[in-house]
C-alpha positions in Angstrom: 39.9 -7.1 -23.4 36.3 -6.8 -22.4 34.0 -5.1 -24.9 32.2 -2.0 -23.7 28.9 -4.0 -23.4 30.6 -6.3 -20.9 32.9 -3.8 -19.3 30.2 -1.4 -18.1 28.2 -4.0 -16.0 31.4 -5.5 -14.8 32.6 -2.2 -13.4 29.2 -1.3 -11.9 29.1 -4.7 -10.2 32.7 -4.3 -9.0 31.8 -0.8 -7.7 28.9 -2.3 -5.6 31.2 -4.9 -4.1 33.8 -2.3 -3.4 31.2 -0.1 -1.7 30.2 -3.2 0.4 33.6 -3.3 2.2 32.6 -2.5 5.8 35.3 0.0 6.5 34.0 1.0 9.9 33.7 -2.6 11.1 37.2 -3.4 9.9 38.7 -0.3 11.6 36.8 -0.9 14.9 37.6 -4.6 15.1 41.3 -3.9 14.5 41.4 -1.1 17.2 39.3 -2.9 19.8 36.3 -0.5 19.5 32.8 -2.0 19.8 30.7 -2.7 16.7 29.4 0.7 15.6 26.1 -0.9 14.5 25.5 -1.7 18.2 26.7 1.5 19.8 26.0 5.2 19.5 23.7 6.0 16.6 24.0 2.5 15.2 25.5 3.8 12.0 28.7 2.3 10.7 30.2 5.6 9.6 33.0 8.0 10.6 30.7 10.2 12.7 29.6 7.3 14.9 33.1 5.8 15.1 34.2 9.2 16.4 31.4 9.1 19.1 32.2 5.6 20.3 36.0 5.4 19.5 38.5 8.1 18.7 39.7 10.5 16.1 42.2 8.1 14.6 39.6 5.4 14.1 37.1 8.0 12.7 39.8 9.4 10.3 40.6 5.9 9.0 37.0 5.1 8.5 36.4 8.4 6.6 39.5 7.8 4.4 38.4 4.2 3.6 34.8 5.2 2.8 36.0 8.1 0.6 38.4 5.8 -1.2 35.6 3.4 -2.2 33.9 6.2 -4.1 37.2 7.5 -5.6 38.2 4.1 -6.9 34.7 3.2 -8.3 34.5 6.3 -10.4 38.2 6.5 -11.3 38.1 3.0 -12.8 35.2 4.0 -15.1 37.0 7.1 -16.3 40.3 5.1 -16.6 38.6 2.9 -19.2 37.4 6.1 -21.0 33.7 5.4 -20.2 31.1 8.2 -20.2 30.4 10.5 -17.3 27.0 8.8 -17.1 28.6 5.4 -16.6 31.1 6.8 -14.1 28.1 8.2 -12.2 26.4 4.8 -12.2 29.6 3.3 -10.8 29.5 5.9 -8.1 25.9 5.2 -7.4 26.7 1.4 -7.2 29.5 2.1 -4.7 27.1 4.1 -2.6 24.4 1.4 -2.8 27.1 -1.1 -1.7 28.0 1.1 1.2 24.4 1.7 2.2 23.2 -1.8 1.6 26.3 -3.9 1.8 26.3 -7.5 0.7 29.1 -8.2 3.2 27.2 -6.5 6.1 23.8 -8.1 5.9 22.6 -5.0 4.0 23.1 -2.8 7.2 25.4 -0.1 6.0 26.2 3.6 6.6 24.6 6.7 5.2 26.9 7.0 2.2 28.1 10.6 2.6 31.8 10.0 2.6 31.6 7.6 -0.3 29.5 10.3 -2.1 32.3 12.8 -1.6 34.8 10.3 -2.9 32.7 9.8 -6.1 32.4 13.6 -6.6 36.1 14.2 -6.1 36.8 12.2 -9.3 33.7 13.4 -11.3 34.3 17.1 -10.5 36.6 18.3 -7.7 35.0 21.8 -7.6 31.6 20.2 -6.7 33.4 18.1 -4.1 35.0 21.3 -2.7 31.5 22.8 -2.3 30.4 19.6 -0.6 33.2 19.7 1.9 32.8 23.4 2.6 29.1 23.1 3.2 29.5 20.1 5.5 32.2 21.7 7.5 30.3 25.0 7.8 27.1 23.3 9.0 28.9 21.0 11.3 30.8 23.8 13.0 27.7 25.9 13.3 25.3 23.3 14.6 27.5 20.4 15.8 25.0 17.9 14.1 26.6 15.6 11.6 23.3 14.6 10.0 22.2 18.2 9.4 25.6 18.9 7.8 25.2 15.8 5.6 21.6 16.6 4.5 22.5 20.2 3.7 25.5 19.1 1.7 23.4 16.5 -0.2 20.9 19.2 -1.1 23.6 21.5 -2.2 25.3 18.9 -4.5 22.8 18.9 -7.5 22.6 22.7 -7.3 26.3 22.9 -7.6 26.4 20.4 -10.4 23.9 22.4 -12.4 26.3 25.4 -12.4 29.7 23.7 -12.3 29.3 20.4 -14.2 25.9 19.8 -15.8 27.1 16.5 -17.4 27.1 14.9 -13.9 23.8 16.4 -12.8 21.6 13.4 -13.4 23.9 11.0 -11.5 24.5 13.4 -8.6 20.8 14.2 -8.4 19.9 10.5 -8.2 22.5 9.8 -5.6 21.3 12.9 -3.6 17.7 11.6 -3.6 18.9 8.2 -2.4 20.9 9.8 0.5 18.1 12.1 1.5 15.8 9.1 1.8 18.5 7.3 3.7 18.4 10.2 6.2 14.7 10.2 6.8 14.9 9.1 10.4 17.5 11.9 11.0 15.2 14.4 9.4 12.4 13.3 11.8 14.7 13.6 14.8 15.8 17.1 13.6 12.2 18.2 13.4 11.6 16.8 16.9 14.9 18.3 18.3 16.2 15.0 19.4 19.0 14.4 16.9 22.4 13.4 18.2 25.2 15.9 18.3 28.9 15.5 17.5 
């Protein structure tokens, strides 16, 4: 069996490769939907698949992207590694999704994979994430605004609900806010795409 010194980097590397699996591209190709990187917002994520495809394709994309985060963190906890290492595995999966080796480093925004990571780290925080996203999306019909608000709410929730995961979730949140910088500019200009 691998020693802890080898197991941790092995799991983090595997989490990155897992995150690199291009769920949206696989779903779209199998269902005859155009490449989401070339249509709509250009983002290979569930929201854009919904825009250019249909609800089934978007649901499959969402489920696949969430599953990448779930599996990455679950494996770390299965081997009884610390919350910090599990958080690093989650971060690696999200980095893989955002900058995929298998997709020429052109990935999605990482929100669904983030929720998947949090589901395993702390389901109450994941519940907050989902409620915030759904509330903002239903009020404003703008996926990016819902995602940004959810991302900002995550470390605040972690502070109160599960402080052990705060560092990892804060780091991921900062990465995803940076990933949404073009959306933030569009929101400020009033030109952001709606659902």
